[in-house]
VEXKEVEX-487950 format. One record per residue (C-alpha): residue number from 1; residue in one letter; chain; z, y negated, x. Coordinates in Angstrom, 2 decimals. Last residue first. Layout:
BEGIN
(rec NUM,"A","A",(Z,Y,X)),
...
% end
This chain:
BEGIN
(rec 392,"X","A",(43.19,-13.75,-40.73)),
(rec 391,"X","A",(42.10,-10.11,-40.48)),
(rec 390,"X","A",(40.50,-10.32,-43.96)),
(rec 389,"X","A",(38.45,-13.39,-42.99)),
(rec 388,"X","A",(37.14,-11.70,-39.85)),
(rec 387,"X","A",(36.19,-8.59,-41.83)),
(rec 386,"X","A",(34.25,-10.74,-44.29)),
(rec 385,"X","A",(32.37,-12.47,-41.45)),
(rec 384,"X","A",(31.57,-9.11,-39.90)),
(rec 383,"X","A",(30.04,-7.89,-43.14)),
(rec 382,"X","A",(28.06,-11.12,-43.61)),
(rec 381,"X","A",(26.66,-10.96,-40.08)),
(rec 380,"X","A",(25.67,-7.32,-40.56)),
(rec 379,"X","A",(23.81,-8.18,-43.78)),
(rec 378,"X","A",(22.12,-11.10,-42.06)),
(rec 377,"X","A",(20.83,-8.79,-39.34)),
(rec 376,"X","A",(19.63,-6.23,-41.90)),
(rec 375,"X","A",(17.85,-8.84,-44.03)),
(rec 374,"X","A",(16.35,-10.60,-41.03)),
(rec 373,"X","A",(14.92,-7.35,-39.67)),
(rec 372,"X","A",(13.21,-6.64,-42.99)),
(rec 371,"X","A",(11.86,-10.20,-43.11)),
(rec 370,"X","A",(10.53,-9.91,-39.56)),
(rec 369,"X","A",(8.68,-6.69,-40.41)),
(rec 368,"X","A",(7.19,-8.11,-43.64)),
(rec 367,"X","A",(3.79,-9.23,-42.31)),
(rec 366,"X","A",(3.48,-6.27,-40.00)),
(rec 365,"X","A",(4.17,-4.20,-43.13)),
(rec 364,"X","A",(0.92,-5.40,-44.69)),
(rec 363,"X","A",(-1.01,-4.76,-41.50)),
(rec 362,"X","A",(0.43,-1.25,-41.25)),
(rec 361,"X","A",(-0.45,-0.33,-44.84)),
(rec 360,"X","A",(-3.92,-1.89,-44.75)),
(rec 359,"X","A",(-4.91,0.08,-41.68)),
(rec 358,"X","A",(-3.40,3.34,-42.93)),
(rec 357,"X","A",(-5.18,3.38,-46.27)),
(rec 356,"X","A",(-8.31,5.52,-45.90)),
(rec 355,"X","A",(-10.11,6.62,-49.09)),
(rec 354,"X","A",(-11.21,3.05,-49.93)),
(rec 353,"X","A",(-13.37,3.14,-53.06)),
(rec 352,"X","A",(-11.09,5.83,-54.46)),
(rec 351,"X","A",(-8.24,3.32,-54.64)),
(rec 350,"X","A",(-5.24,4.99,-56.30)),
(rec 349,"X","A",(-4.82,8.01,-54.04)),
(rec 348,"X","A",(-5.68,6.56,-50.65)),
(rec 347,"X","A",(-3.91,3.27,-51.32)),
(rec 346,"X","A",(-0.73,5.09,-52.37)),
(rec 345,"X","A",(-0.93,7.33,-49.30)),
(rec 344,"X","A",(-0.97,4.36,-46.93)),
(rec 343,"X","A",(1.58,2.38,-48.97)),
(rec 342,"X","A",(4.23,5.12,-48.85)),
(rec 341,"X","A",(3.73,5.97,-45.18)),
(rec 340,"X","A",(3.97,2.30,-44.21)),
(rec 339,"X","A",(6.99,1.81,-46.49)),
(rec 338,"X","A",(8.87,4.68,-44.86)),
(rec 337,"X","A",(8.13,3.37,-41.37)),
(rec 336,"X","A",(9.43,-0.14,-42.03)),
(rec 335,"X","A",(12.51,1.10,-43.88)),
(rec 334,"X","A",(13.46,3.44,-41.04)),
(rec 333,"X","A",(12.70,0.84,-38.37)),
(rec 332,"X","A",(14.85,-1.70,-40.21)),
(rec 331,"X","A",(17.90,0.48,-39.71)),
(rec 330,"X","A",(17.52,0.28,-35.93)),
(rec 329,"X","A",(16.59,-3.42,-35.86)),
(rec 328,"X","A",(13.34,-4.13,-34.05)),
(rec 327,"X","A",(10.81,-3.89,-36.87)),
(rec 326,"X","A",(7.14,-3.64,-35.94)),
(rec 325,"X","A",(4.68,-6.24,-34.62)),
(rec 324,"X","A",(5.80,-6.48,-30.99)),
(rec 323,"X","A",(7.17,-2.96,-30.44)),
(rec 322,"X","A",(3.94,-1.30,-31.64)),
(rec 321,"X","A",(5.32,1.87,-33.25)),
(rec 320,"X","A",(3.15,1.56,-36.38)),
(rec 319,"X","A",(0.01,1.55,-34.25)),
(rec 318,"X","A",(0.24,4.43,-31.76)),
(rec 317,"X","A",(2.07,7.33,-33.40)),
(rec 316,"X","A",(1.94,6.53,-37.13)),
(rec 315,"X","A",(-1.54,5.02,-36.98)),
(rec 314,"X","A",(-2.97,7.97,-35.07)),
(rec 313,"X","A",(-1.36,10.44,-37.48)),
(rec 312,"X","A",(-2.64,8.62,-40.58)),
(rec 311,"X","A",(-6.12,7.81,-39.27)),
(rec 310,"X","A",(-7.98,10.20,-41.50)),
(rec 309,"X","A",(-6.40,13.53,-42.35)),
(rec 308,"X","A",(-3.40,15.23,-40.76)),
(rec 307,"X","A",(-0.57,13.64,-42.73)),
(rec 306,"X","A",(-2.29,13.60,-46.13)),
(rec 305,"X","A",(-2.90,17.33,-45.77)),
(rec 304,"X","A",(0.86,17.90,-45.74)),
(rec 303,"X","A",(1.17,16.43,-49.24)),
(rec 302,"X","A",(-1.62,18.59,-50.63)),
(rec 301,"X","A",(-4.74,16.72,-51.82)),
(rec 300,"X","A",(-5.74,17.26,-55.43)),
(rec 299,"X","A",(-4.55,13.81,-56.44)),
(rec 298,"X","A",(-3.04,11.94,-59.39)),
(rec 297,"X","A",(-1.44,15.00,-60.99)),
(rec 296,"X","A",(2.04,13.48,-61.07)),
(rec 295,"X","A",(3.28,16.31,-58.85)),
(rec 294,"X","A",(0.48,15.59,-56.37)),
(rec 293,"X","A",(1.27,11.90,-56.24)),
(rec 292,"X","A",(4.94,12.70,-55.65)),
(rec 291,"X","A",(4.10,15.15,-52.85)),
(rec 290,"X","A",(1.86,12.60,-51.15)),
(rec 289,"X","A",(4.55,9.94,-51.49)),
(rec 288,"X","A",(7.16,12.20,-49.88)),
(rec 287,"X","A",(4.80,13.26,-47.08)),
(rec 286,"X","A",(3.67,9.70,-46.32)),
(rec 285,"X","A",(7.21,8.35,-46.26)),
(rec 284,"X","A",(8.42,11.23,-44.06)),
(rec 283,"X","A",(5.47,10.79,-41.69)),
(rec 282,"X","A",(6.04,7.04,-41.37)),
(rec 281,"X","A",(9.79,7.56,-41.01)),
(rec 280,"X","A",(9.33,9.93,-38.09)),
(rec 279,"X","A",(7.33,7.38,-36.08)),
(rec 278,"X","A",(9.64,4.47,-36.86)),
(rec 277,"X","A",(12.77,6.41,-35.97)),
(rec 276,"X","A",(11.14,8.03,-32.94)),
(rec 275,"X","A",(10.69,4.58,-31.45)),
(rec 274,"X","A",(7.95,4.36,-28.84)),
(rec 273,"X","A",(8.31,3.64,-25.11)),
(rec 272,"X","A",(11.24,6.01,-24.63)),
(rec 271,"X","A",(9.44,7.94,-21.90)),
(rec 270,"X","A",(9.83,11.22,-23.77)),
(rec 269,"X","A",(8.91,9.61,-27.09)),
(rec 268,"X","A",(5.72,8.06,-25.76)),
(rec 267,"X","A",(4.79,11.28,-23.98)),
(rec 266,"X","A",(5.38,13.32,-27.14)),
(rec 265,"X","A",(3.18,10.91,-29.10)),
(rec 264,"X","A",(0.32,11.34,-26.64)),
(rec 263,"X","A",(0.44,15.11,-27.04)),
(rec 262,"X","A",(0.69,14.67,-30.81)),
(rec 261,"X","A",(-2.48,12.55,-30.83)),
(rec 260,"X","A",(-4.37,15.29,-29.01)),
(rec 259,"X","A",(-3.12,17.90,-31.49)),
(rec 258,"X","A",(-3.86,15.70,-34.51)),
(rec 257,"X","A",(-7.48,15.33,-33.39)),
(rec 256,"X","A",(-9.64,12.99,-35.51)),
(rec 255,"X","A",(-8.43,9.46,-34.78)),
(rec 254,"X","A",(-9.94,8.67,-31.39)),
(rec 253,"X","A",(-13.62,8.15,-32.19)),
(rec 252,"X","A",(-13.42,7.28,-35.87)),
(rec 251,"X","A",(-14.31,10.15,-38.15)),
(rec 250,"X","A",(-16.38,13.29,-38.52)),
(rec 249,"X","A",(-14.42,16.53,-38.03)),
(rec 248,"X","A",(-13.67,18.76,-35.06)),
(rec 247,"X","A",(-10.23,17.26,-34.43)),
(rec 246,"X","A",(-8.03,20.33,-33.88)),
(rec 245,"X","A",(-5.81,19.45,-36.81)),
(rec 244,"X","A",(-8.69,18.25,-38.97)),
(rec 243,"X","A",(-10.68,21.36,-38.10)),
(rec 242,"X","A",(-7.80,23.53,-39.33)),
(rec 241,"X","A",(-7.56,21.44,-42.48)),
(rec 240,"X","A",(-11.27,21.89,-43.18)),
(rec 239,"X","A",(-11.14,25.60,-42.40)),
(rec 238,"X","A",(-8.28,26.06,-44.88)),
(rec 237,"X","A",(-10.54,24.69,-47.65)),
(rec 236,"X","A",(-9.83,21.30,-49.14)),
(rec 235,"X","A",(-9.19,20.59,-52.79)),
(rec 234,"X","A",(-10.94,20.37,-56.15)),
(rec 233,"X","A",(-13.30,17.41,-55.65)),
(rec 232,"X","A",(-15.68,17.08,-58.61)),
(rec 231,"X","A",(-16.39,13.39,-58.11)),
(rec 230,"X","A",(-16.17,12.05,-54.58)),
(rec 229,"X","A",(-13.03,10.51,-53.08)),
(rec 228,"X","A",(-12.03,13.82,-51.50)),
(rec 227,"X","A",(-15.34,13.97,-49.64)),
(rec 226,"X","A",(-14.63,10.61,-48.03)),
(rec 225,"X","A",(-11.16,11.83,-47.12)),
(rec 224,"X","A",(-12.75,14.82,-45.40)),
(rec 223,"X","A",(-15.17,12.55,-43.47)),
(rec 222,"X","A",(-18.82,12.73,-44.47)),
(rec 221,"X","A",(-21.23,14.59,-42.24)),
(rec 220,"X","A",(-24.21,15.50,-44.40)),
(rec 219,"X","A",(-27.72,15.75,-42.98)),
(rec 218,"X","A",(-31.17,14.44,-43.78)),
(rec 217,"X","A",(-33.94,15.73,-41.54)),
(rec 216,"X","A",(-35.19,14.68,-38.12)),
(rec 215,"X","A",(-31.87,14.70,-36.34)),
(rec 214,"X","A",(-31.84,13.44,-32.76)),
(rec 213,"X","A",(-30.06,15.41,-30.08)),
(rec 212,"X","A",(-27.96,14.39,-27.11)),
(rec 211,"X","A",(-28.07,14.80,-23.34)),
(rec 210,"X","A",(-31.55,13.38,-22.65)),
(rec 209,"X","A",(-30.14,10.33,-20.89)),
(rec 208,"X","A",(-28.50,9.39,-24.18)),
(rec 207,"X","A",(-30.28,10.61,-27.31)),
(rec 206,"X","A",(-29.74,8.47,-30.38)),
(rec 205,"X","A",(-28.16,9.91,-33.51)),
(rec 204,"X","A",(-24.44,9.26,-33.09)),
(rec 203,"X","A",(-22.65,10.67,-36.13)),
(rec 202,"X","A",(-20.01,8.85,-38.17)),
(rec 201,"X","A",(-21.92,5.97,-39.72)),
(rec 200,"X","A",(-25.09,7.99,-40.36)),
(rec 199,"X","A",(-23.05,10.36,-42.52)),
(rec 198,"X","A",(-22.61,8.00,-45.44)),
(rec 197,"X","A",(-19.95,5.37,-46.06)),
(rec 196,"X","A",(-17.61,3.62,-43.69)),
(rec 195,"X","A",(-17.53,1.09,-40.87)),
(rec 194,"X","A",(-21.15,-0.04,-40.53)),
(rec 193,"X","A",(-21.67,-0.51,-44.28)),
(rec 192,"X","A",(-18.43,-2.49,-44.45)),
(rec 191,"X","A",(-19.61,-5.24,-42.06)),
(rec 190,"X","A",(-17.34,-8.23,-42.67)),
(rec 189,"X","A",(-14.49,-6.46,-44.48)),
(rec 188,"X","A",(-14.34,-3.40,-42.25)),
(rec 187,"X","A",(-15.23,-5.20,-39.03)),
(rec 186,"X","A",(-12.54,-7.85,-39.46)),
(rec 185,"X","A",(-10.03,-5.19,-40.52)),
(rec 184,"X","A",(-10.82,-3.13,-37.42)),
(rec 183,"X","A",(-10.29,-6.10,-35.13)),
(rec 182,"X","A",(-7.12,-7.04,-37.01)),
(rec 181,"X","A",(-5.95,-3.48,-36.46)),
(rec 180,"X","A",(-6.43,-3.81,-32.71)),
(rec 179,"X","A",(-4.65,-7.18,-32.66)),
(rec 178,"X","A",(-1.50,-5.84,-34.40)),
(rec 177,"X","A",(-0.29,-8.69,-36.58)),
(rec 176,"X","A",(2.52,-11.19,-36.02)),
(rec 175,"X","A",(1.65,-12.17,-32.45)),
(rec 174,"X","A",(4.35,-13.60,-30.19)),
(rec 173,"X","A",(4.93,-10.77,-27.72)),
(rec 172,"X","A",(1.55,-11.21,-26.08)),
(rec 171,"X","A",(-0.03,-14.58,-26.78)),
(rec 170,"X","A",(1.30,-17.76,-28.37)),
(rec 169,"X","A",(0.40,-17.37,-32.03)),
(rec 168,"X","A",(-3.13,-18.75,-31.53)),
(rec 167,"X","A",(-3.53,-16.35,-28.64)),
(rec 166,"X","A",(-2.95,-13.25,-30.78)),
(rec 165,"X","A",(-4.53,-12.94,-34.22)),
(rec 164,"X","A",(-6.98,-15.85,-34.09)),
(rec 163,"X","A",(-8.18,-15.73,-30.47)),
(rec 162,"X","A",(-7.76,-12.06,-29.57)),
(rec 161,"X","A",(-8.86,-10.80,-32.99)),
(rec 160,"X","A",(-11.92,-12.99,-33.40)),
(rec 159,"X","A",(-13.08,-12.21,-29.86)),
(rec 158,"X","A",(-12.62,-8.48,-30.49)),
(rec 157,"X","A",(-14.57,-8.69,-33.76)),
(rec 156,"X","A",(-17.47,-10.56,-32.16)),
(rec 155,"X","A",(-17.65,-8.06,-29.29)),
(rec 154,"X","A",(-17.56,-5.09,-31.66)),
(rec 153,"X","A",(-20.45,-6.49,-33.65)),
(rec 152,"X","A",(-22.45,-7.06,-30.46)),
(rec 151,"X","A",(-21.74,-3.47,-29.41)),
(rec 150,"X","A",(-22.99,-1.94,-32.65)),
(rec 149,"X","A",(-20.58,0.51,-34.37)),
(rec 148,"X","A",(-22.28,3.94,-34.26)),
(rec 147,"X","A",(-19.29,5.70,-32.70)),
(rec 146,"X","A",(-17.16,4.70,-35.66)),
(rec 145,"X","A",(-14.21,2.39,-34.91)),
(rec 144,"X","A",(-10.56,3.22,-34.22)),
(rec 143,"X","A",(-10.94,4.50,-30.64)),
(rec 142,"X","A",(-12.96,1.53,-29.39)),
(rec 141,"X","A",(-10.05,-0.77,-30.42)),
(rec 140,"X","A",(-7.31,1.37,-28.89)),
(rec 139,"X","A",(-8.59,0.90,-25.33)),
(rec 138,"X","A",(-8.55,-2.88,-25.30)),
(rec 137,"X","A",(-5.41,-3.04,-27.43)),
(rec 136,"X","A",(-3.46,-1.24,-24.72)),
(rec 135,"X","A",(-4.36,-3.44,-21.74)),
(rec 134,"X","A",(-4.58,-6.31,-24.21)),
(rec 133,"X","A",(-0.82,-6.79,-24.02)),
(rec 132,"X","A",(-0.79,-7.62,-20.31)),
(rec 131,"X","A",(-0.49,-11.39,-20.41)),
(rec 130,"X","A",(-2.17,-13.09,-17.48)),
(rec 129,"X","A",(0.09,-15.53,-15.67)),
(rec 128,"X","A",(0.41,-19.06,-16.95)),
(rec 127,"X","A",(-1.33,-22.36,-16.22)),
(rec 126,"X","A",(-2.20,-22.78,-19.92)),
(rec 125,"X","A",(-5.93,-23.11,-19.13)),
(rec 124,"X","A",(-5.76,-20.32,-16.56)),
(rec 123,"X","A",(-4.00,-18.00,-19.01)),
(rec 122,"X","A",(-6.44,-18.91,-21.81)),
(rec 121,"X","A",(-9.48,-18.19,-19.64)),
(rec 120,"X","A",(-8.09,-14.88,-18.40)),
(rec 119,"X","A",(-7.12,-13.90,-21.95)),
(rec 118,"X","A",(-10.64,-14.60,-23.21)),
(rec 117,"X","A",(-12.16,-12.49,-20.46)),
(rec 116,"X","A",(-9.58,-9.78,-21.08)),
(rec 115,"X","A",(-10.75,-9.40,-24.67)),
(rec 114,"X","A",(-14.50,-9.73,-24.07)),
(rec 113,"X","A",(-14.68,-7.57,-20.94)),
(rec 112,"X","A",(-12.10,-5.09,-22.19)),
(rec 111,"X","A",(-13.71,-4.40,-25.56)),
(rec 110,"X","A",(-17.25,-4.46,-24.16)),
(rec 109,"X","A",(-16.34,-1.92,-21.47)),
(rec 108,"X","A",(-14.60,0.39,-23.93)),
(rec 107,"X","A",(-17.57,0.21,-26.28)),
(rec 106,"X","A",(-20.01,0.92,-23.45)),
(rec 105,"X","A",(-17.94,4.03,-22.50)),
(rec 104,"X","A",(-18.08,5.62,-25.98)),
(rec 103,"X","A",(-21.68,6.84,-26.05)),
(rec 102,"X","A",(-21.75,7.83,-22.37)),
(rec 101,"X","A",(-18.53,9.81,-22.78)),
(rec 100,"X","A",(-19.77,11.40,-26.01)),
(rec 99,"X","A",(-22.91,12.70,-24.31)),
(rec 98,"X","A",(-20.83,13.74,-21.33)),
(rec 97,"X","A",(-18.52,15.75,-23.58)),
(rec 96,"X","A",(-21.32,17.43,-25.51)),
(rec 95,"X","A",(-23.08,18.52,-22.31)),
(rec 94,"X","A",(-19.80,19.56,-20.78)),
(rec 93,"X","A",(-19.05,21.89,-23.67)),
(rec 92,"X","A",(-22.59,23.25,-23.90)),
(rec 91,"X","A",(-25.09,22.87,-26.73)),
(rec 90,"X","A",(-27.44,25.74,-27.60)),
(rec 89,"X","A",(-25.55,27.01,-30.63)),
(rec 88,"X","A",(-24.66,23.51,-31.80)),
(rec 87,"X","A",(-28.27,22.39,-32.11)),
(rec 86,"X","A",(-28.47,21.98,-35.89)),
(rec 85,"X","A",(-28.85,18.22,-35.63)),
(rec 84,"X","A",(-25.61,17.43,-37.46)),
(rec 83,"X","A",(-23.71,19.97,-35.36)),
(rec 82,"X","A",(-25.10,18.71,-32.04)),
(rec 81,"X","A",(-24.18,15.09,-32.84)),
(rec 80,"X","A",(-20.82,16.11,-34.27)),
(rec 79,"X","A",(-20.00,17.97,-31.03)),
(rec 78,"X","A",(-21.13,15.10,-28.81)),
(rec 77,"X","A",(-18.87,12.66,-30.63)),
(rec 76,"X","A",(-16.15,15.33,-30.71)),
(rec 75,"X","A",(-16.16,15.52,-26.91)),
(rec 74,"X","A",(-15.64,11.77,-26.63)),
(rec 73,"X","A",(-12.89,11.94,-29.23)),
(rec 72,"X","A",(-11.21,14.67,-27.21)),
(rec 71,"X","A",(-11.16,12.35,-24.21)),
(rec 70,"X","A",(-9.79,9.45,-26.24)),
(rec 69,"X","A",(-7.13,11.50,-28.03)),
(rec 68,"X","A",(-5.92,12.95,-24.73)),
(rec 67,"X","A",(-6.11,9.51,-23.03)),
(rec 66,"X","A",(-3.94,7.58,-25.50)),
(rec 65,"X","A",(-0.67,8.63,-23.87)),
(rec 64,"X","A",(-1.95,7.34,-20.52)),
(rec 63,"X","A",(-2.71,3.97,-22.14)),
(rec 62,"X","A",(0.77,3.90,-23.67)),
(rec 61,"X","A",(2.37,4.62,-20.29)),
(rec 60,"X","A",(0.32,1.79,-18.74)),
(rec 59,"X","A",(1.57,-0.61,-21.41)),
(rec 58,"X","A",(5.12,0.20,-20.35)),
(rec 57,"X","A",(4.06,-0.42,-16.76)),
(rec 56,"X","A",(2.72,-3.84,-17.62)),
(rec 55,"X","A",(5.85,-4.63,-19.65)),
(rec 54,"X","A",(8.14,-4.17,-16.66)),
(rec 53,"X","A",(9.70,-0.96,-15.46)),
(rec 52,"X","A",(11.03,-1.96,-12.03)),
(rec 51,"X","A",(14.17,-3.28,-13.70)),
(rec 50,"X","A",(16.21,-6.47,-13.57)),
(rec 49,"X","A",(18.29,-7.15,-16.69)),
(rec 48,"X","A",(18.79,-10.86,-17.24)),
(rec 47,"X","A",(21.83,-13.04,-18.00)),
(rec 46,"X","A",(21.01,-16.68,-18.69)),
(rec 45,"X","A",(21.18,-19.44,-16.08)),
(rec 44,"X","A",(17.48,-19.88,-15.56)),
(rec 43,"X","A",(15.71,-18.98,-12.33)),
(rec 42,"X","A",(14.41,-15.59,-13.43)),
(rec 41,"X","A",(13.38,-13.31,-10.61)),
(rec 40,"X","A",(10.26,-12.97,-8.47)),
(rec 39,"X","A",(9.28,-9.86,-6.53)),
(rec 38,"X","A",(6.92,-8.52,-9.20)),
(rec 37,"X","A",(6.48,-4.73,-8.94)),
(rec 36,"X","A",(3.09,-4.15,-7.37)),
(rec 35,"X","A",(-0.43,-3.19,-8.51)),
(rec 34,"X","A",(-0.25,-4.77,-11.98)),
(rec 33,"X","A",(1.53,-7.84,-10.61)),
(rec 32,"X","A",(-1.25,-8.24,-8.05)),
(rec 31,"X","A",(-4.11,-7.76,-10.52)),
(rec 30,"X","A",(-2.70,-10.37,-12.88)),
(rec 29,"X","A",(-1.98,-12.85,-10.12)),
(rec 28,"X","A",(-5.55,-12.57,-8.86)),
(rec 27,"X","A",(-6.95,-13.28,-12.33)),
(rec 26,"X","A",(-4.49,-16.09,-12.99)),
(rec 25,"X","A",(-5.45,-17.81,-9.74)),
(rec 24,"X","A",(-9.21,-17.51,-10.34)),
(rec 23,"X","A",(-9.82,-21.21,-11.09)),
(rec 22,"X","A",(-7.96,-22.09,-7.88)),
(rec 21,"X","A",(-10.86,-20.76,-5.84)),
(rec 20,"X","A",(-11.03,-23.46,-3.15)),
(rec 19,"X","A",(-7.29,-23.93,-3.12)),
(rec 18,"X","A",(-5.57,-27.08,-4.42)),
(rec 17,"X","A",(-3.01,-25.13,-6.42)),
(rec 16,"X","A",(-3.05,-21.51,-5.21)),
(rec 15,"X","A",(-6.22,-19.41,-5.30)),
(rec 14,"X","A",(-7.43,-19.76,-1.68)),
(rec 13,"X","A",(-3.99,-19.62,-0.09)),
(rec 12,"X","A",(-3.20,-16.43,-2.06)),
(rec 11,"X","A",(-6.15,-14.34,-0.84)),
(rec 10,"X","A",(-4.60,-13.39,2.49)),
(rec 9,"X","A",(-1.35,-12.28,0.84)),
(rec 8,"X","A",(-3.37,-10.25,-1.69)),
(rec 7,"X","A",(-5.17,-8.41,1.11)),
(rec 6,"X","A",(-1.90,-7.84,2.98)),
(rec 5,"X","A",(-0.47,-6.17,-0.11)),
(rec 4,"X","A",(-3.53,-3.91,-0.32)),
(rec 3,"X","A",(-3.29,-3.06,3.39)),
(rec 2,"X","A",(0.46,-2.34,2.98)),
(rec 1,"X","A",(0.00,0.00,0.00)),
% end
């Protein structure tokens, strides 16, 4: 690490105030603090906890946890392409994976280039260091959109999200809504035909470097929840649920495999990055609401099927547990998670025009997270105040 540290030390005179490349100070500072533990401490009089695990490293753990779902999503992109074109028998594992890798990689690049580019500019303009929050959002965004989402459309949505859902509130740690979900919401309501609907949305059709296949005839590749919203639906077959758990179904790039998502969730829980209370509550709320809807005869979907279909598992593990936009009080986490699960399933069952409800559920609860925390904090204050009066 000494050569790398020496490199940064040599660069500093050029990017400090008055240096020739002062405009790139925030960029250099961001890379240095990512590579090394910051050696600066707070200069204010308040008490601070000093730890090598700063927010950049916490974000790094989340990115690592997302990799299983991302890599499987890449494979599934190639798998769905071969399946839709009737070429599955002759397709190879690595051929399908590399096809999906080349299809997804441009989306990841666009997400990071646009998002981080805006954050670099804002950091330099505000004379602050680069905020690391987009390290996670930048990889989540490509995972929650269809593989056929145009790059220019993704770029516009990312710019909208970073500027109006994050920087305008003050940057990382100050935003009310999850930036990745705002990106998806912008795409869904601005370009609905590119985010949901028929099979062409979910299956990549173009050949990439000769690795993929191109369908010549009509094909069907609707998501399971899309099929459930159609007339005459009587329930899923065991094969459909099995494929939903493994991830071999049409859907957004990183949301299909429950197994891959669970691996990432276990890492988040083991490292203490995510709250098990929030995560568990989302599943409990979704299961209870799914069972209630089934008892009332409002849906043919089993309660446990609600938990493995669509973006429910991905949202519960990676989106609802966002420490910035979720509840921070311990009791509030239970309420927050339960309501997300409840609203997600309720939207699925009662609004057949929108079979997926996780995005709307989390965004709605982002809005009420602070209110939930306030209620629990104020309740504790009132209880302590009463005890103080009694002791007097």
